[in-house]
C-alpha positions as CSV (number, residue, x, y, z in Angstrom):
1,M,0.0,0.0,0.0
2,E,1.0,3.6,-0.4
3,L,-0.2,6.7,1.4
4,V,-2.0,9.1,-0.8
5,A,-0.9,12.1,1.4
6,E,0.8,12.8,4.7
7,P,-2.0,13.0,7.2
8,E,-2.1,15.9,9.7
9,S,-5.3,14.7,11.3
10,T,-7.1,11.5,12.1
11,I,-8.1,10.8,8.5
12,V,-5.9,8.4,6.6
13,S,-6.2,7.7,2.9
14,F,-4.3,5.0,1.1
15,R,-4.5,2.8,-1.9
16,C,-3.3,-0.7,-2.9
17,K,-0.7,-1.2,-5.6
18,N,-1.4,-4.8,-6.7
19,V,-5.1,-5.4,-5.9
20,S,-8.3,-3.4,-6.0
21,S,-8.6,-1.1,-3.1
22,Y,-12.4,-1.6,-3.4
23,K,-12.0,-5.4,-2.9
24,L,-10.0,-4.6,0.3
25,A,-12.9,-2.4,1.5
26,D,-15.4,-5.1,0.8
27,S,-13.3,-7.7,2.6
28,M,-12.8,-5.4,5.6
29,K,-16.5,-4.8,5.8
30,L,-17.1,-8.6,6.0
31,R,-14.7,-8.6,8.9
32,G,-16.5,-5.9,10.8
33,Y,-14.5,-2.8,9.8
34,S,-15.9,0.1,7.8
35,V,-13.5,1.5,5.2
36,E,-14.7,4.3,3.0
37,M,-14.1,4.0,-0.8
38,Q,-12.9,7.0,-2.7
39,S,-12.0,7.7,-6.3
40,S,-9.6,9.7,-8.5
41,P,-7.4,7.8,-7.5
42,E,-9.1,4.6,-6.4
43,C,-8.3,4.6,-2.7
44,L,-9.6,4.0,0.8
45,H,-10.3,6.4,3.6
46,M,-10.4,5.7,7.4
47,S,-11.1,8.0,10.3
48,I,-9.0,7.0,13.3
49,M,-10.3,8.4,16.6
50,P,-8.9,8.0,20.1
51,Q,-11.3,5.2,20.9
52,H,-9.8,3.2,18.1
53,C,-6.3,3.2,19.7
54,L,-7.0,-0.2,21.3
55,L,-8.1,-1.6,17.9
56,I,-5.1,-0.5,15.8
57,E,-3.2,-3.9,16.1
58,D,-6.4,-5.8,15.2
59,I,-7.2,-3.5,12.2
60,I,-3.7,-4.1,10.9
61,K,-4.0,-7.9,11.4
62,V,-7.4,-8.0,9.8
63,M,-6.3,-5.9,6.9
64,G,-3.3,-8.3,6.3
65,E,-5.6,-11.3,6.4
66,A,-8.0,-9.6,3.9
67,L,-5.1,-8.8,1.6
68,T,-3.8,-12.3,1.8
69,E,-7.2,-13.7,0.9
70,I,-7.6,-11.4,-2.0
71,L,-4.1,-12.2,-3.4
72,E,-4.8,-15.9,-3.1
73,K,-7.9,-15.6,-5.2
74,T,-6.0,-13.8,-8.0
């Protein structure tokens, strides 16, 4: 993944290089995480708030599992 910009707030936007960012969003939603889809360029948007701090490790783990599953299907 590559960052679309350097965040100065709690909003993070990123895109996938080798898979559809939209597929990742769909897979994350199935796993209980809401990731907003954006376009021009195709990318994802997440708002990270203080109450999410305890979930960061799980979000990263779940995102890795989702990406692995997507890559295995291609």
